[in-house]
C-alpha positions in Angstrom: 177.7 158.7 136.4 180.1 161.4 135.5 179.2 165.0 134.8 182.2 165.5 132.6 181.7 166.3 128.9 184.6 164.5 127.3 183.8 165.7 123.8 183.9 169.3 125.0 187.2 168.6 126.9 188.7 167.2 123.7 187.6 170.2 121.6 188.9 172.6 124.3 192.3 170.8 124.2 192.4 171.0 120.4 191.6 174.7 120.5 194.3 175.2 123.2 196.9 173.5 120.9 195.8 175.5 117.9 196.1 178.8 119.9 199.5 177.8 121.1 200.7 177.1 117.5 199.4 180.4 116.4 201.3 182.2 119.3 198.0 183.2 121.0 198.6 181.1 124.1 201.5 179.9 126.3 201.2 176.4 127.7 202.4 175.5 131.1 205.5 173.3 131.1 207.3 171.5 133.9 210.9 170.6 133.8 211.8 167.5 135.8 215.2 167.3 137.3 217.3 164.2 136.8 217.1 161.8 139.7 220.1 161.2 141.8 222.3 158.2 140.9 220.6 154.8 141.6 223.3 154.0 144.1 222.7 157.2 146.1 219.0 156.6 146.2 219.4 152.9 147.2 221.9 153.8 150.0 219.6 156.6 151.2 216.8 154.0 151.5 219.2 151.5 153.2 218.4 148.7 150.8 220.5 146.0 149.3 220.8 145.9 145.5 218.4 142.9 145.4 215.8 144.6 147.7 216.0 147.9 145.7 215.6 146.0 142.4 212.6 144.2 143.8 211.1 147.6 144.9 211.5 149.0 141.4 210.5 145.8 139.6 213.8 145.4 137.8 216.4 142.8 138.0 219.3 143.0 140.4 221.6 142.8 137.4 220.0 146.0 136.0 220.7 147.8 139.3 224.3 146.5 139.3 224.7 147.8 135.7 223.4 151.2 136.6 225.6 151.5 139.7 228.7 150.3 137.8 228.0 152.7 134.9 227.5 150.0 132.3 224.0 151.2 131.6 222.0 154.4 132.3 218.3 154.3 133.5 216.0 155.4 130.7 212.4 156.4 130.3 210.1 154.8 132.9 213.1 153.7 135.0 214.0 157.4 135.5 210.5 158.0 136.7 210.6 155.1 139.1 213.9 156.4 140.5 212.4 159.9 141.0 209.5 158.3 142.9 212.0 156.2 145.0 214.0 159.3 145.8 211.1 161.6 146.6 208.2 159.4 147.7 209.6 155.9 148.5 206.5 155.1 150.5 204.5 155.0 147.3 206.5 152.1 146.0 206.4 150.3 149.3 202.6 150.7 149.3 202.4 149.1 145.8 204.6 146.2 146.7 
């Protein structure tokens, strides 16, 4: 059983947003840097395109398109690349 009061947490969050909108509170923000290029990350991990694609859960064709500049990673793919670059062991554990 949890001791959390979810209703109160939601109300606190709503108040925090209201205070922010009224200029009474500053919210913490985090800026994420862009991950290195997929090719740089893959080579750093010493993986083939096929192995790297498998690790990320994307097709080998997607990795090829990224590396050849035909497509750019977007949204969740960028997050996966950040993880692969900074904490590759996490992806290996999940495999």
